C-alpha positions as CSV (number, residue, x, y, z in Angstrom):
1,X,0.0,0.0,-0.1
2,X,1.4,3.4,-1.1
3,X,2.3,5.7,1.9
4,X,0.8,9.0,2.5
5,X,3.7,10.7,1.0
6,X,3.9,8.9,-2.2
7,X,0.2,9.5,-2.6
8,X,0.7,13.2,-2.2
9,X,3.7,13.1,-4.7
10,X,1.3,11.5,-7.2
11,X,-1.1,14.3,-6.8
12,X,1.6,16.9,-7.0
13,X,2.8,15.4,-10.4
14,X,-0.7,15.6,-11.9
15,X,-1.3,19.0,-10.7
16,X,1.9,19.9,-12.4
17,X,0.6,18.5,-15.6
18,X,-2.6,20.2,-15.5
19,X,-0.7,23.5,-14.8
20,X,1.1,23.2,-17.9
21,X,-2.0,22.6,-20.0
22,X,-4.2,25.3,-18.2
23,X,-4.5,28.6,-20.0
24,X,-7.2,30.2,-18.2
25,X,-5.9,32.7,-15.2
26,X,-8.5,31.8,-12.7
27,X,-7.9,27.8,-13.5
28,X,-4.1,28.5,-13.1
29,X,-4.4,30.4,-9.9
30,X,-6.2,27.6,-8.2
31,X,-3.9,25.0,-9.5
32,X,-0.9,27.1,-8.2
33,X,-2.5,27.3,-4.9
34,X,-3.1,23.7,-4.7
35,X,0.4,22.9,-5.8
36,X,1.8,25.0,-3.0
37,X,-0.4,23.3,-0.5
38,X,0.5,19.9,-1.5
39,X,4.3,20.7,-1.6
40,X,4.1,22.0,2.0
41,X,2.3,18.9,3.0
42,X,4.9,16.7,1.4
43,X,7.6,18.7,3.2
44,X,6.1,18.2,6.5
45,X,5.6,14.6,6.2
46,X,9.1,13.8,4.9
47,X,10.6,15.7,7.9
48,X,9.0,13.5,10.3
49,X,11.4,11.3,12.1
50,X,9.6,8.1,11.5
51,X,6.6,7.3,9.3
52,X,6.0,4.5,11.3
53,X,5.9,6.5,14.4
54,X,3.3,8.8,12.7
55,X,1.2,5.8,11.9
56,X,1.5,4.5,15.4
57,X,0.5,8.0,16.7
58,X,-2.5,8.0,14.6
59,X,-3.7,4.6,15.8
60,X,-3.5,5.8,19.5
61,X,-7.0,5.6,21.1
62,X,-8.6,8.7,22.3
63,X,-8.1,9.6,25.9
64,X,-10.5,7.9,28.0
65,X,-12.2,10.3,30.3
66,X,-13.7,9.2,33.5
67,X,-17.5,9.7,33.5
68,X,-18.9,11.6,36.4
69,X,-20.8,9.3,38.2
70,X,-24.3,10.7,39.1
71,X,-26.2,7.6,38.8
72,X,-30.0,7.2,38.6
73,X,-32.5,8.0,41.2
74,X,-34.5,5.1,42.9
75,X,-37.8,6.1,44.5
76,X,-38.0,4.9,48.1
77,X,-41.5,2.9,48.7
78,X,-40.7,0.8,51.4
79,X,-40.5,2.1,55.0
80,X,-41.6,1.6,58.6
81,X,-42.8,4.2,61.1
82,X,-43.9,4.5,64.5
83,X,-44.3,7.4,67.1
84,X,-43.7,8.7,70.6
85,X,-45.3,11.6,72.5
86,X,-43.3,14.1,70.6
87,X,-42.0,12.6,67.3
88,X,-43.3,10.7,64.5
89,X,-40.4,8.6,63.5
90,X,-39.7,7.0,59.8
91,X,-37.3,4.2,59.3
92,X,-35.9,3.6,55.8
93,X,-33.4,0.9,55.1
94,X,-30.5,1.8,52.9
95,X,-27.4,-0.5,53.0
96,X,-24.2,1.2,53.5
97,X,-25.8,4.6,54.0
98,X,-23.4,5.4,56.9
99,X,-20.4,5.4,54.8
100,X,-21.7,8.1,52.3
101,X,-20.6,11.7,53.4
102,X,-23.0,13.7,55.8
103,X,-23.9,16.4,53.2
104,X,-25.3,13.5,50.9
105,X,-28.1,12.8,52.9
106,X,-30.6,15.8,52.8
107,X,-34.2,16.0,54.3
108,X,-36.3,19.0,53.7
109,X,-39.3,19.5,55.9
110,X,-42.4,21.7,55.6
111,X,-45.4,21.7,58.1
112,X,-47.2,18.9,56.2
113,X,-44.3,17.1,54.3
114,X,-40.8,16.1,54.2
115,X,-38.3,15.2,51.3
116,X,-35.5,12.8,51.6
117,X,-32.4,12.6,49.0
118,X,-29.4,10.5,49.6
119,X,-26.8,11.2,46.8
120,X,-24.4,8.8,45.3
121,X,-25.0,5.6,47.4
122,X,-23.4,2.9,45.5
123,X,-23.6,4.6,42.6
124,X,-27.5,5.7,42.7
125,X,-29.5,8.3,44.2
126,X,-32.3,7.5,46.6
127,X,-35.3,9.8,46.8
128,X,-38.6,9.7,49.2
129,X,-41.2,12.3,49.1
130,X,-44.1,12.3,51.7
131,X,-46.8,14.9,51.4
132,X,-50.0,15.5,53.5
133,X,-48.9,14.3,56.6
134,X,-51.8,13.5,59.0
135,X,-51.2,16.3,61.1
136,X,-48.6,19.4,61.2
137,X,-45.1,19.1,62.5
138,X,-42.5,21.6,63.6
139,X,-40.0,22.3,60.8
140,X,-37.4,23.6,63.3
141,X,-37.9,20.7,65.8
142,X,-37.7,18.0,63.0
143,X,-34.4,16.3,62.0
144,X,-32.8,13.2,60.8
145,X,-30.2,10.4,62.1
146,X,-28.0,8.0,59.9
147,X,-27.4,4.9,61.6
148,X,-26.1,1.5,60.1
149,X,-28.0,0.9,57.0
150,X,-30.8,3.1,58.2
151,X,-31.9,6.7,57.9
152,X,-34.6,7.8,60.6
153,X,-36.7,10.9,59.9
154,X,-37.8,12.5,63.1
155,X,-40.9,14.7,62.5
156,X,-41.6,16.7,65.7
157,X,-45.3,16.8,66.5
158,X,-46.8,20.3,66.6
159,X,-49.4,19.1,69.0
160,X,-47.5,16.8,71.2
161,X,-49.1,13.8,73.2
162,X,-51.5,13.5,70.4
163,X,-51.8,9.9,68.6
164,X,-51.3,9.5,64.7
165,X,-53.3,6.5,63.5
166,X,-52.0,7.2,59.9
167,X,-48.7,8.7,58.6
168,X,-50.8,10.8,55.7
169,X,-54.0,12.1,55.2
170,X,-54.4,10.0,52.0
171,X,-53.7,6.9,53.9
172,X,-56.5,7.7,56.4
173,X,-58.9,8.4,53.5
174,X,-58.0,5.1,51.8
175,X,-58.3,3.1,55.0
176,X,-61.7,4.7,55.9
177,X,-63.1,4.0,52.4
178,X,-62.5,0.4,53.0
179,X,-64.5,0.4,56.2
180,X,-68.2,-0.7,56.1
181,X,-70.5,2.2,56.7
182,X,-73.2,1.8,59.5
183,X,-76.1,4.3,59.1
184,X,-77.9,3.9,62.7
185,X,-81.0,5.8,61.1
186,X,-81.4,3.0,58.2
187,X,-83.6,0.1,58.6
188,X,-81.5,-2.9,59.4
189,X,-83.6,-5.0,57.1
190,X,-82.7,-2.5,54.3
191,X,-78.9,-3.3,54.6
192,X,-79.7,-7.1,54.6
193,X,-81.8,-6.7,51.4
194,X,-78.9,-4.8,49.6
195,X,-76.5,-7.7,50.8
196,X,-79.2,-10.3,49.2
197,X,-79.6,-8.2,46.1
198,X,-75.8,-8.1,45.3
199,X,-75.5,-11.8,45.8
200,X,-78.5,-12.4,43.5
201,X,-77.0,-10.1,40.7
202,X,-73.6,-12.0,41.1
203,X,-74.7,-15.4,41.6
204,X,-75.3,-18.3,39.2
205,X,-78.8,-20.0,38.4
206,X,-78.8,-22.0,41.3
207,X,-77.9,-19.4,43.6
208,X,-80.8,-17.1,42.3
209,X,-83.2,-20.0,42.6
210,X,-82.4,-20.5,46.2
211,X,-82.8,-16.9,46.9
212,X,-86.0,-16.7,45.1
213,X,-87.3,-19.6,47.2
214,X,-86.3,-18.1,50.5
215,X,-87.9,-15.0,49.6
216,X,-90.9,-16.6,48.6
217,X,-91.0,-18.8,51.7
218,X,-90.4,-15.6,53.8
219,X,-93.4,-13.8,52.4
220,X,-95.7,-16.7,52.9
221,X,-94.7,-16.7,56.5
222,X,-95.3,-13.0,56.7
223,X,-98.6,-13.3,55.0
224,X,-99.8,-16.2,57.5
225,X,-98.5,-14.2,60.4
226,X,-100.7,-11.3,59.5
227,X,-103.8,-13.4,58.8
228,X,-103.5,-15.4,62.1
229,X,-103.2,-12.2,63.9
């Protein structure tokens, strides 16, 4: 394979031939400029100490720049909590969290929320945002603690000696929706009828026949009781 210098010399010879044949001034000027450029390039390459060294230099890989490790953010969803007379305590398990710099564990409090961010723990960031706390907390009195494999969020109750049945208002509303409603002003038999109606609607043919039979028998007993009375 011809070297780069040889290729340039061939280009130079061809430019010289074209220059001898050219008659237009603009064309000759362009060829003269190209001839000068090629001659300079040939001179520079021939002055290099070793053509092989130049080839090796060209083959050197680009410098590897270590990437800045920012990691991706993991949303924390698993936690536990309990309370004392003064604090609501949230426990988050994060393996090795005690080894990260103190400034990498950040907690921001508002009266009804907190936001935890742990930066660069094993190449990842960890985030936990809890909004709509069940009751107001003291921002100034709240804090965090880092223990072995655990971060503890300490939310200072604004109203001490009060019990929190739930951590957030949303959790409270969800639990209350799951509870069966009892209306003391409603006829108890109406609730039973609603249950039977739903069973009838969802049941198969045998279930519907059984309910119909029970209903007829119940009505017959009521009719007899009214007649006998």
